[in-house]
C-alpha positions in Angstrom: -7.1 -0.8 -2.8 -9.3 -3.6 -4.1 -9.1 -5.9 -7.3 -6.8 -4.4 -9.9 -6.3 -5.8 -13.6 -3.5 -4.5 -16.1 -4.1 -2.4 -19.3 -0.7 -2.0 -20.5 2.7 -0.6 -19.8 4.8 2.2 -20.4 9.0 2.2 -20.2 8.3 -1.2 -19.3 6.2 -0.2 -16.2 2.9 -2.2 -15.7 -0.3 0.3 -15.8 -3.1 -1.4 -13.4 -6.9 0.0 -13.2 -8.4 -1.0 -9.6 -12.2 -1.5 -9.6 -12.8 1.5 -7.6 -11.7 3.5 -10.5 -14.2 2.3 -12.7 -16.8 4.0 -10.0 -14.6 7.3 -9.7 -14.1 7.8 -13.3 -17.8 8.3 -14.2 -18.4 10.3 -11.0 -15.5 12.7 -11.8 -17.0 13.2 -15.5 -20.5 13.8 -14.3 -19.2 16.3 -11.2 -17.4 18.0 -14.4 -20.6 17.9 -16.6 -23.2 19.6 -14.3 -20.5 22.2 -13.3 -19.3 23.1 -17.1 -21.2 26.4 -17.2 -19.7 27.5 -14.0 -16.5 26.1 -14.9 -16.3 27.7 -18.4 -17.4 31.3 -17.1 -14.4 30.8 -14.3 -12.0 30.0 -17.3 -13.3 33.1 -19.4 -12.5 35.2 -16.8 -9.1 34.0 -15.7 -7.4 32.8 -19.1 -9.6 35.1 -21.4 -10.8 31.6 -22.9 -13.6 32.9 -25.1 -15.3 29.5 -24.7 -19.3 30.0 -25.8 -21.1 28.7 -22.5 -24.0 27.9 -24.8 -22.2 25.9 -26.9 -20.5 23.5 -24.2 -23.7 23.3 -22.3 -26.1 22.6 -24.8 -27.4 18.8 -25.7 -25.1 16.0 -24.3 -21.8 18.3 -24.7 -21.7 18.6 -20.7 -21.7 14.8 -20.3 -19.1 14.3 -23.4 -16.7 17.0 -22.3 -16.7 15.9 -19.2 -15.8 12.4 -19.7 -13.3 13.9 -21.7 -12.1 16.2 -19.4 -12.0 12.8 -16.8 -10.2 11.0 -18.8 -7.4 13.6 -19.5 -7.2 14.5 -15.7 -6.4 10.7 -15.0 -3.9 10.9 -18.0 -2.2 13.2 -15.9 -2.0 11.2 -12.9 -0.7 8.3 -14.7 2.0 11.0 -15.8 2.7 12.2 -12.5 3.6 8.8 -11.4 5.7 8.3 -14.4 8.0 10.6 -12.8 8.4 9.3 -9.9 8.6 5.9 -11.3 11.2 6.7 -13.7 13.3 8.8 -11.4 13.2 5.9 -8.9 14.2 3.8 -11.8 17.1 6.1 -12.1 18.3 5.4 -8.4 18.1 1.3 -9.1 15.0 1.1 -7.6 12.5 -1.3 -9.3 8.6 -0.1 -9.8 6.3 -3.1 -9.3 3.3 -0.9 -11.2 1.5 1.9 -11.4 -2.3 1.9 -10.2 -4.7 4.3 -10.5 -7.9 4.1 -7.8 -10.4 5.8 -6.0 -7.9 8.6 -5.2 -5.7 9.1 -7.9 -2.6 7.1 -8.5 0.3 4.8 -6.8 3.5 3.5 -8.1 4.5 0.8 -6.2 8.1 1.1 -5.6 9.8 -2.2 -4.7 11.6 -0.9 -1.9 11.9 3.2 -0.4 15.0 4.9 -0.8 17.0 5.7 2.5 19.3 8.3 1.0 17.7 11.7 1.6 18.6 13.2 -1.7 16.9 10.4 -3.9 14.1 10.8 -1.8 13.5 14.2 -2.7 14.1 13.9 -6.3 12.0 10.8 -6.4 8.9 12.9 -4.7 9.5 15.8 -6.0 9.4 14.7 -9.6 5.5 14.2 -9.4 4.6 17.6 -8.9 7.3 18.8 -11.8 5.8 16.6 -14.3 2.4 17.9 -13.1 3.2 21.5 -14.0 4.6 20.6 -17.0 1.3 18.7 -18.3 -0.3 21.7 -17.0 1.9 24.4 -18.8 1.7 21.7 -21.9 -2.3 22.1 -21.9 -2.0 25.7 -21.5 0.0 26.0 -24.8 -2.5 23.8 -26.9 -5.3 25.6 -25.4 -3.7 28.7 -26.7 -3.3 27.2 -30.0 -6.7 26.0 -30.7 -8.9 28.6 -32.3 -11.7 30.3 -30.2 -14.2 28.3 -32.4 -13.4 25.3 -31.0 -14.7 26.1 -27.5 -15.2 22.4 -26.3 -11.4 21.9 -26.7 -10.8 24.9 -25.4 -12.9 24.2 -22.3 -10.7 20.7 -21.7 -7.4 22.1 -22.4 -8.1 24.6 -19.9 -9.5 23.2 -17.6 -6.8 20.5 -17.5 -4.3 23.1 -17.6 -5.5 24.2 -14.5 -6.5 21.0 -12.9 -2.5 19.6 -13.5 -0.9 22.9 -11.9 -3.6 22.0 -8.9 -3.0 19.1 -8.5 1.0 19.2 -8.1 -0.1 22.3 -5.6 -2.0 20.2 -3.6 0.5 17.3 -3.8 2.7 19.8 -2.0 1.3 19.6 1.0 3.3 18.3 3.9 1.2 15.9 4.5 3.0 12.4 4.9 2.9 10.1 2.7 2.1 12.6 -0.1 4.9 14.0 -2.3 4.9 17.2 0.2 5.5 14.8 2.9 8.0 12.9 1.6 9.8 15.9 0.3 9.4 16.7 4.3 11.1 13.3 5.8 13.8 14.0 2.9 14.5 17.3 4.1 14.6 16.1 8.2 16.9 12.9 7.1 19.6 15.5 6.3 20.3 15.5 10.2 18.3 13.0 12.0 18.3 8.7 11.7 16.0 7.8 8.9 13.3 5.9 11.3 13.4 9.5 13.7 12.4 11.7 10.2 9.6 9.4 9.4 8.0 9.6 12.5 8.0 13.1 12.7 6.9 13.4 8.9 4.1 11.0 9.9 3.0 13.2 13.0 2.9 16.2 10.8 1.3 14.2 8.2 -1.6 12.7 10.9 -2.1 16.5 11.7 -2.7 17.5 8.0 -5.0 14.6 7.8 -7.2 15.7 10.7 -7.0 19.0 8.9 -8.1 18.0 5.9 -11.0 15.6 7.6 -12.6 18.6 9.5 -12.8 20.9 6.3 -14.4 18.0 4.0 -16.7 17.4 6.8 -17.5 21.1 6.8 -17.5 21.4 3.3 -19.8 18.1 3.0 -16.7 17.1 0.3 -16.9 13.2 0.5 -13.7 12.8 -1.5 -11.5 14.9 0.8 -12.8 13.4 4.0 -11.6 10.0 2.0 -8.1 11.3 1.1 -7.6 12.3 4.6 -8.7 8.9 5.8 -6.2 7.9 3.2 -3.6 9.8 4.6 -3.9 9.4 8.2 -4.1 5.5 7.8 -1.0 5.1 5.4 1.3 7.6 7.2 0.5 5.2 10.5 1.3 2.2 8.8 4.8 3.6 6.6 5.9 5.0 10.2 5.6 1.6 11.7 6.7 -0.6 8.8 10.2 1.7 8.7 10.4 2.1 12.6 10.4 -2.2 12.6 12.8 -2.0 9.7 15.3 0.2 12.1 14.6 -2.2 15.2 15.4 -5.3 13.2 18.6 -4.3 11.4 21.0 -7.4 11.6 18.6 -9.4 13.5 17.6 -12.5 11.7 14.5 -15.1 11.6 16.9 -17.4 14.1 17.3 -14.8 16.6 13.7 -14.8 17.2 12.2 -17.5 16.2 10.6 -20.6 18.4 13.3 -23.5 18.0 12.3 -26.9 16.6 13.1 -28.3 19.8 10.3 -26.0 21.6 7.5 -26.6 19.1 4.4 -28.5 19.9 3.4 -30.5 16.3 0.6 -32.6 16.1 -0.3 -36.0 13.9 -1.8 -36.4 11.0 -4.1 -38.7 12.3 -5.1 -36.4 15.5 -8.9 -35.5 15.4 -10.0 -32.3 15.0 -11.9 -32.6 18.6 -8.6 -33.0 20.1 -6.8 -30.5 18.2 -9.0 -28.3 19.6 -9.1 -29.2 22.9 -5.0 -28.9 22.7 -5.2 -25.2 21.5 -7.6 -24.7 23.9 -4.9 -26.2 26.9 -1.8 -24.7 25.0 -3.2 -21.5 24.1 -1.9 -22.0 20.9 -3.6 -21.7 17.4 -1.2 -23.4 14.9 0.9 -26.4 15.0 3.1 -27.8 12.5 1.8 -31.3 10.9 4.2 -34.5 11.2 3.6 -38.0 10.0 4.7 -40.5 12.3 7.5 -42.7 11.5 9.0 -45.4 13.8 12.4 -44.5 12.4 12.3 -40.8 13.8 10.3 -38.4 15.4 8.1 -37.5 12.2 8.1 -36.1 8.7 7.3 -32.5 8.8 4.2 -33.2 6.0 1.7 -29.7 6.9 0.3 -26.6 8.9 -2.9 -26.8 10.6 -4.2 -23.5 12.0 -7.3 -22.6 14.2 -9.4 -21.3 11.1 -8.3 -24.9 9.4 -10.4 -26.6 12.4 -13.7 -24.2 12.5 -14.1 -25.5 8.8 -15.6 -28.8 10.3 -19.0 -28.2 12.0 -18.4 -29.5 15.7 -20.6 -32.6 15.5 -18.6 -34.1 13.1 -15.4 -32.9 14.9 -14.6 -36.4 16.2 -14.8 -37.9 12.5 -12.3 -35.6 10.8 -8.7 -35.8 11.4 -5.8 -33.1 11.1 -4.7 -34.6 7.5 -8.2 -33.6 6.0 -7.6 -30.0 7.0 -4.4 -29.2 7.1 -2.4 -26.8 4.7 0.3 -28.7 2.6 1.2 -25.7 0.4 3.9 -24.6 2.9 5.5 -21.3 3.4 9.0 -21.4 4.4 12.1 -19.3 5.3 15.1 -19.9 6.0 16.3 -19.6 9.4 19.6 -16.6 8.3 16.7 -14.5 6.3 16.1 -10.6 8.1 13.5 -10.5 10.1 11.6 -8.1 8.1 11.8 -10.4 5.1 9.9 -12.8 7.2 7.2 -10.0 8.3 7.0 -9.0 4.8 6.6 -12.5 3.6 3.5 -13.0 6.3 1.9 -9.9 5.1 2.0 -10.8 1.6 0.5 -14.2 2.0 -1.9 -12.8 4.6 -0.7 -15.8 7.0 0.4 -15.5 11.0 3.2 -17.5 11.0 6.1 -19.2 8.7 7.8 -22.5 9.3 11.6 -21.8 9.3 13.4 -24.7 7.1 16.9 -25.3 6.6 18.3 -28.1 3.9 14.8 -29.6 3.8 14.6 -30.0 7.9 12.1 -27.9 10.3 14.4 -25.7 12.4 11.8 -23.3 14.2 8.7 -21.9 13.4 8.2 -17.8 13.0 4.9 -16.1 13.9 3.5 -12.6 14.3 3.4 -13.1 18.0 7.3 -13.9 17.9 8.3 -10.7 16.1 5.8 -8.5 18.3 7.2 -9.9 21.3 10.6 -9.1 19.9 10.0 -5.8 18.5 8.5 -4.6 22.4 12.0 -6.0 23.9 13.8 -4.1 21.0 11.7 -1.0 21.6 12.1 -0.7 25.3 15.6 -2.2 25.5 17.2 -1.0 22.8 19.0 -4.1 21.8 17.5 -8.1 21.4 19.3 -10.9 23.0 19.6 -13.7 20.2 20.0 -16.1 23.3 16.3 -15.5 25.0 14.3 -16.6 22.3 10.6 -15.9 22.7 8.9 -19.6 23.8 5.5 -19.2 21.8 4.3 -20.8 18.9 1.0 -18.9 18.6 
C-alpha cells in the first residue's frame, strides 16, 4: 500500500484511507454509472425492484447514484473488517487499524492467532457481517416505496453486492477469509506452520486461476486481486515458517559477537571506507570514536548507502563522521530472533546493533538471519555455539 491517512475511528480502532482508495472510488462510481441501466434491469428481473430505468439513467443520476453506491459498498467493506477486528479484540488481539485501499479493506492485527478456533471465528466474522449488511440493505429496499427509484437501486445493488462480497471472500485462496478458514481447519490436526504452507499453496493455485480468468475476461481488478493474493500468501507463509524455525532462538544465538566485528573510526575517509568494504566484503560497520583509555566508544553506524552519497572525487575529503547514522536502531541480546527481523523490516534497515546495559555486544544482520534460517531448515536445529561470522 501507499501512504495512508486517518479519517476517524470506530470502537477505538483507527480508520485509514490509503491514497490508492482515492483512485479506485471514482473508478467504481464510473463503472456503476455506465452500467446503471443494465444493473437496474437485472434488479427488476431478480428482485422485482420496480425501478424506473428512465429515471435512474436520466441527466446526472447515473453518476450521482454511482458515487453513492460506491461509497455504500466501501462502508460495507469497513463493516466487514470491523467484524474481523472486534472478534479479534474479543480474543485479546489488538488491532492497529483498518485501512481502505485499492482492493478493499485490511484489518491490521498486531499478531495472528495460532489457535485454530480463534482464527476460524475471526476469519468467518467478516463474511457473516457482509451477509448481515446485505440482508439489512434488502430490508430497507423492501421498505422503500417504488416511487423512489434511485434509493431502491442503491439499496438493491448493495444488498446483492454485500452478499457477493461474502461469497467471494469465502474462496479458499489464502490469505483471503476462506483461505484463513481453510488454514484453521488444517491446523486442527497438524502444526501451524505446515497448515500455513498447505493453505498458501492452495491459495497460490487459486490466485493463478483468478489471474488467468481475469486476463481472458480483460478484468484488470481481478488480475490485481490475484497478484495481491499470490504475493501475500507467499509472504505470510515465509513469515510463519521463519517464526516456527526461530522458536526459542534469541538474538545472542545468531548475532556476530562484538569481538568478531569490524569497526571503523570517525576520522576514516570515505575513500578508505569503500576500499575496506570492497576488501572485507562488508556493507555496514559500527563507528567508534578513538579513545586512549579503551577500544573506542560507539557513536554511529555507516553503510555503503551512506558512503555512496559522496561523489567519487570528494571521497578523500569526507570522513565517516560526515555521513554516518547516529540514530541507532538497537536490540537486546536476549530478545527473540523474530523481534529482530520485525524491527529490521519496520525500519527498512539491514542490520541492528545489539546492546546490553549501554555496551555494544554484537551486531545482527539480515545475512545472519538468513544463514541461521538455512541451517534450521536443513538440519532442524541451530547450534548456538557456532554463530555466523559475518557482519554484512
